[in-house]
LOPALUM-660676 format. One record per residue (C-alpha): residue in three letters; x, y, z. Coordinates in steps of 0.02 Angstrom, whole numbers, plus 50000, padded with zeros to 5 digits. Each point is the difference from the previous one (the first is absolute). Layout:
BEGIN
ALAXYZ
...
// end
This chain:
BEGIN
MET455944927452607
ARG501125007349866
ILE499015016150016
LEU500835001950171
LEU501724999049919
VAL499565012949867
GLY499165011450127
THR501504999450117
ALA501195004349858
ILE498925014849944
LEU499795006650177
ASN501874999850030
LEU500335008349832
LEU498865014450055
LEU500885000850169
PHE501685000449911
PHE499505015649901
SER499225007850155
PHE501725000150083
PHE500615011949865
ILE498535011550034
THR500154999950189
LYS501925000449993
GLY500014988250147
TYR499234984250071
PRO498375003950091
TRP499574986750128
VAL498284997149924
PHE500784995549832
ILE501324988950081
PHE498624991550100
LEU499004996849840
HIS501564993349914
PHE500424987050132
LEU498164995950031
SER499774996349814
LEU501364986750009
LEU499214990250143
PRO498564991649904
ILE501194992949869
LEU501224993950133
PHE498574992750103
ILE499274990549851
ALA501714993849944
THR500404994350178
LYS498334991050016
LYS500304991449834
ALA501764995250058
ILE499364992150161
LEU498764989849899
ALA501324995249871
LEU501224994650137
GLN498604990250084
ILE500335007750170
ALA498914990450124
LYS499175008750149
LYS501124990850123
GLU501515007649915
TYR499485017050065
ILE500454993650173
VAL501714994949933
ILE500215017349922
ALA499515008450163
ILE501294989450095
ILE501375004349875
PHE499585018650008
THR499945000350190
PHE501664990850012
SER500795011949873
ILE499385015750087
ILE500634994150169
LEU501734996949925
ARG500005017349924
LEU499305010150145
TYR500914991550145
ASN501215013150071
ILE499955009249834
GLY500455016350087
THR501644993250070
LEU500574986649876
THR501025004649901
PRO500605013050130
GLY499755018449961
MET499325006649838
GLN500815002249830
GLY500085017649932
ASP499034995249843
GLU498574993850111
VAL499885017050083
ILE500005008349828
VAL498474989549957
ALA499165006150160
TYR500475018149959
SER499304997549824
ALA498364994350076
LYS499905015850105
GLU500435011249852
LEU498634992049894
GLY498755004050138
SER498215002849944
SER500385002649814
TYR500304986249873
SER501504997449889
PRO500434983549914
PHE501865003550017
THR501195007950125
THR501695007249953
SER500784996450170
ASN501504988349999
PHE500135000649809
GLY498154996249973
HIS498774986450049
GLY498204995149969
THR498895005350144
MET499064984050042
ILE501114996050150
PRO500105018050067
TYR498105001649999
MET499834983650092
VAL501275006150127
LEU499005016150016
ILE498434990150041
ALA500914988650122
THR500835014450095
ARG498375009650012
ILE499134984850074
PHE501404993250111
GLY501095015350025
ASP501795004049946
THR500934984450053
ILE501234988549914
THR498694986250007
SER498665010349914
ILE501225006049866
ARG500504982149960
PHE498234993250017
PRO499525001349813
SER501514989649951
ALA499514986450125
ILE498224999849931
PHE500624998349820
GLY501144986050061
GLY498524990650075
LEU498895002949848
GLY501424994249888
VAL499974983050084
ILE498134998449964
VAL500165003949814
PHE501524988549990
TYR498914985950068
LEU498765003649859
LEU501414999949872
LEU500594983050064
ARG498224993549987
PHE500135002749813
TYR501284985849998
PHE499744989950158
LYS498724992550117
PRO499635009150165
SER501264990250105
LEU501505004649893
ALA499365017749975
PHE499895001750189
ALA501784993550023
GLY500695011349863
SER499135015450069
LEU500754996450172
PHE501744999349922
PHE499595016849922
ALA499315007150163
PHE501544996650104
ALA501335002449865
TYR501365010050087
THR500155013849869
ASN498115001349984
ILE499855002850188
ALA501425012750002
LEU499255010249858
SER498245000250070
ARG500615006850167
VAL500705016249926
ILE499015012949904
TYR500724997449827
GLU499044997249837
PRO500564982449947
THR498774991150116
ALA498545009049916
ALA500804996949830
ILE500104981250035
PHE498155000050048
PHE499495007549832
GLN501284989349909
ILE499214983850063
ILE498245005649956
ALA500585005049826
ILE500784982849972
LEU498404991450056
PHE498905010549885
LEU501224997449856
LEU499904981150021
LEU498115000250013
ALA499855011749851
ILE500994988049891
LYS499064984750063
LYS498215006850005
LYS500045012849859
ASP498895011950099
PHE500055018949970
PHE499805003550186
TYR501634991250040
TYR500915010349868
ALA499225016050068
ALA500444995350179
LEU501784995849946
GLY500185017349923
ILE499285008750154
ILE501154990750120
LEU501535003649892
GLY499485018350001
LEU499775000750188
GLY501654991150028
ASN500895014649918
TYR499575010550153
THR501194989050100
TYR501834995849969
ILE500885006749846
ASN500484983149925
PHE498154995549986
ARG500065010149838
LEU501194987249926
PHE498924985950068
THR498505007749911
LEU500945000149835
PHE500584981950018
SER498244994650051
LEU499275007549842
LEU501374992049894
LEU499654983250080
LEU498135002549971
CYS500365003649816
GLY501054984149989
PHE498654989250079
LEU498665007749888
ILE501034996749844
LEU500114981650048
GLN498134998750031
LYS498944992149863
PHE498555011949972
GLN499585014949890
LEU501305013849980
GLN498635013250020
LYS499554993250171
LYS501834999450052
ILE500165018449955
LEU498415004050099
PHE500664990950154
LEU501695008849992
SER499175016849968
THR498874997450152
ALA501524996950112
VAL500925015449932
ILE498475011450010
PHE499674995450181
LEU501855001650041
VAL499815018049944
VAL498385001450102
GLY500844992950156
ILE501485011849987
MET498975014949938
PRO500365013550134
LEU501844995350004
GLY500074999849810
HIS499245017449996
TYR501285006050128
PHE501444993849892
LEU499285008749847
ILE500055016450096
HIS501684996150084
PRO500944988849876
ASP501665003150089
GLN499334990850153
LEU499664984149902
VAL501814994549998
ALA500715010550144
ARG500214985450120
ALA500604988249863
ALA501275012949942
VAL500775000850174
LEU500234981150005
SER500384996049818
ILE501764994149966
PHE499895009149832
ASN499735016950082
GLN501555000950111
ASN501255007449875
LEU500964983649998
SER501074994249855
MET499404985149899
GLN501334989150081
GLU499425005550173
ILE498194996249955
ILE500454982649939
SER501064996750156
ASN498605005850115
ILE498704989449910
HIS501164984950012
GLY500255003550185
ASN498135001850030
ILE499674983549912
SER501354991650103
GLN499205006550161
LEU498344991749956
ARG500694983850074
TYR499715007850171
ILE498134998349973
PHE500294981950051
LEU501645001750097
SER500485009350159
PRO500205014250042
GLY498665004849873
ASP499525018349982
PRO501435010350075
ASN498745012650067
PHE499754992450172
ARG498605012250041
ILE498944990549873
ASN500924983650031
PRO500204999750191
GLY500344981349998
LYS501545003249891
THR499534984949896
ALA499394994549829
MET498255005049944
PHE499394982050022
ASP500354986550129
ILE500794983449953
THR498344990450001
THR499225012549881
ILE501524999649885
VAL500054980949990
LEU498114998649969
ALA500065014049870
PHE501414990849910
ILE498984983950000
GLY498505009749935
PHE501065008249865
ILE500604983049938
TYR498214993650005
LEU499415014749892
ILE501394997049873
LYS499434982049982
ARG498115001450019
ASN499315017749981
ILE500965011249881
LYS498585012949995
VAL500165003850185
LEU501895000749980
ILE499795013149863
LEU498815009850112
VAL501254999650144
GLY501475004349889
VAL499215014349903
LEU499155008550147
SER501544998450112
LEU501055009349872
PRO499345017750040
PHE500644998850179
ILE501664992149955
VAL500315012449859
SER499545015050108
ASP501294994650129
ILE501354996349871
LEU499795017049916
ALA499975010050162
TYR501505009350068
GLU500275004150183
SER501185014550031
GLY500825004650164
PRO501685000950088
ALA499944981350037
ASN499844995749816
THR501704992049979
PHE499594984949891
TYR498914995249852
GLY498334993650059
PHE499985011250154
ALA498354999450100
HIS499344985349897
PRO498914990250005
ASN498755013050059
THR498534992050090
LEU498785013849952
ARG500334998549814
ILE500154981049995
SER498524996450116
GLY498824996349854
ILE500814982949980
ILE499354994250170
PRO498304993849935
PHE500864990649858
VAL501254991650116
ILE498604994350116
LEU498994994449849
CYS501494988949955
VAL500054994350183
THR498194994149986
PHE500374990749839
GLY501504992850093
LEU498834993650136
TYR498874992749867
GLY501484991349915
LEU500664993850167
LYS498314992550043
LYS499994991149833
ILE501744992950032
ILE499454993750172
GLU498424992549925
ARG500954990549864
SER501324993950121
MET498754993550127
LYS498914991949867
ASP501544990649939
ASN500174993650179
GLN498164995349998
SER499525012050140
SER498165003150036
GLU499125015649934
GLU499735005850179
ALA501864998650040
ILE500465009149840
GLN498805014450036
MET500595001350181
THR501835000449948
LYS499685013649871
ASN499025010750123
TYR501264997950141
GLY501415004149880
VAL499205016549951
VAL499625004450182
VAL501804996550054
LEU500695010849858
LEU498795014150046
ILE500464999750184
PHE501874999249963
SER499905014449877
PHE498905010450116
PHE501214999150146
ILE501475004549888
ASN499105015249929
TYR499295005150168
SER501714999550083
LEU500835009449856
TYR498855014950021
PHE499305000150176
MET501624994550083
GLN501085011949898
SER501695004250076
TYR500415017350065
ASP500775011149866
PRO500805016650053
TYR499905006849822
THR498124997049991
HIS499745007850172
THR500965015549948
VAL499335002249823
ASN498214996050052
GLY500105013150138
VAL499544988950147
ALA500685012650126
GLN499105014649917
LEU498354990850003
LYS500154995950184
LEU500495017950038
VAL498545007749906
GLN498804988150085
TYR500635006350168
VAL499965018449946
ASN498184997849949
THR499564994550177
MET500725016150076
ASP499015015850034
ARG500115011749852
GLU500625014050113
LYS501604990350037
LYS501605007049929
ILE500794987049884
TYR501595000849897
ALA500704987849873
SER501564999449892
THR499875001849811
GLN500074981549955
ILE498534996550116
ILE498945015449967
ASP500194998049811
ASP499704981249999
ILE498514996249889
ARG499254988050127
PHE500195012450144
THR499185014249904
TYR498584989149934
PHE499464992850168
LEU500305015750104
LYS498345007350057
LYS499575016649919
ASP499795008950167
HIS501734994650060
LYS501475011349963
VAL501794993549996
LEU501415012749993
LEU501694997449916
PHE501444995450116
ASN501585006549920
PRO501165007650133
LYS501805004349959
THR500734999050176
LEU499804989550158
LYS499375015350093
GLU498645003349869
ALA499504981549997
THR499914999450191
LYS498905015550005
ILE498784993049871
ILE499904983050086
ASN499735007550172
GLU498605011349937
SER499114986449902
ASP498904985250047
LEU500734988249870
VAL501495000249883
LEU500274986849865
ILE501704998149919
ASN500554987749866
SER501684991250013
ASN500695008949844
PHE499905016750088
ASP501595008550064
LEU500834984950084
GLY501165010550107
LEU498555010350067
ILE498984984550038
THR501474992150090
GLU500215015350110
LEU498155000650040
ILE499994981750052
GLU501664999450092
HIS499785016150100
ASN498105001149994
PRO499935018750038
THR498114999149980
ASN498674995150125
LYS499234987449882
ARG499884981249992
ILE501004993349853
MET499384984949902
VAL500694991649844
HIS499244989349863
LYS501104984649986
VAL500264990249841
MET501124984949977
ASP501455010049931
GLY499875014550121
ILE498855014750038
ASP498985009649872
ALA499025012750106
PHE500155009750164
LEU498605007050105
PHE500075013250137
THR498405000650101
SER499245008050154
ASP498974984350030
GLN501004989750122
GLU498804985249981
LEU499994999749810
ALA499984982649920
ILE500104997549811
ASP500344983249916
ASP501864997749962
PHE500485016650084
TRP501154997750149
PRO500565012350134
ILE501855003850021
// end
């Protein structure tokens, strides 16, 4: 079987040099690259399932967990959270720009790996250009993440506790919120969990395939969120530490570590080649965020770091992440049940399982450090720690918190067992109490997390910044005949969501009159005119108060006022949240 490992490494070495010859990434070579990784991952996964002693009936449990997770992630995904963040549309644009050619990296929005854009490209070609199809890959990664988290928990626990822990992970508020927008952290978490599982199995079983699979997964994870690079480094350092503590030949330790590093290079090969050709792109995104690259004085750097550390308390306290587009519940990353159980689990690990505590501590550091050393600029930056904690950067701690939750459940069951045995309760009563206790905690936590996300309160800022009005307007424009004469003001016509979703055969002209007479003439001669509320307020007031046009006027109402006006020839027009005046 080791021949497969050697053959895969040699094949990818040849492909690596072929990229220099072709000066690009031919699809046939990329196909061979990813295809060559599958046998190793398949064998390692098969070995893992055997090592974890996954029974056939557990596949039913896994299917239930996955189905439940996907339903949570796809339910009203096109409307919750309302609108669409600008960065999400940039991902969709990146997918279109990549088109039929292959590149492992895109320079849009300061640079990103292309795993997510290509998945968006596939989804939009199958399901069409909709918000749901753009966000679909993130929902899928969210569902798959729950499955691999169940397998990770099976490394430590029996099926019942693994099932409970994976449910806590499935409906964790922040996990739901992230997997319902098309950002990279959900995919990063998926690869992160697999990497942890293969790392644990590699140390325990001393099998070359686990080390190779670990390297490949770490490599593939680097196509996702930027802080996965730091997670890769810490994973290798932790692997080195575990290997040093192992009692077998030094030569074999070096071979194991070398296997992991070689297949990390294999897994990241096209991206690694790209960075050799474009070294400036390697740190472009990190440079934008790094607190050390903002021309700040040393005192300012220290003050900002101190402020960022101080803000970390809002991981567990409300209002949590101040970006309410990512945190629509305006709350801490974790609900109170999760926090209490995680604390119990943390205490249990300190007393009973220091190795797991080290694992949790070391592999949580990349995400904490990346948030502490990031700087968010902007006009609202008026205090140290501004825009922290950032859910995207800190999201890698979610699996570790829920791992502690599961150990907390385990410790709680032990406490119940000891207490009831002291009272001479029957085994049946003890088992029933433990099971009912877990079920009650699950139900309580589920309803808290469900209400935090799916019953989120209306937020005018989110509606405005996420372009809710623009999305509704472009949906209506797309239903009109292409011969219709349509005008829109600058803020609407230049909105990234409006331009992305507007059909190619529909033309929208710029509405920018200087006088009431000119505006009246344009409106009377057009079929539809769309004006944002930041347009010339005096002109809008005159148009509404005197209505010198022959059009029906409608407005898009938000809680704090009106953010869009519509002049239409269609006297029967009905659009959600648009009201006639």
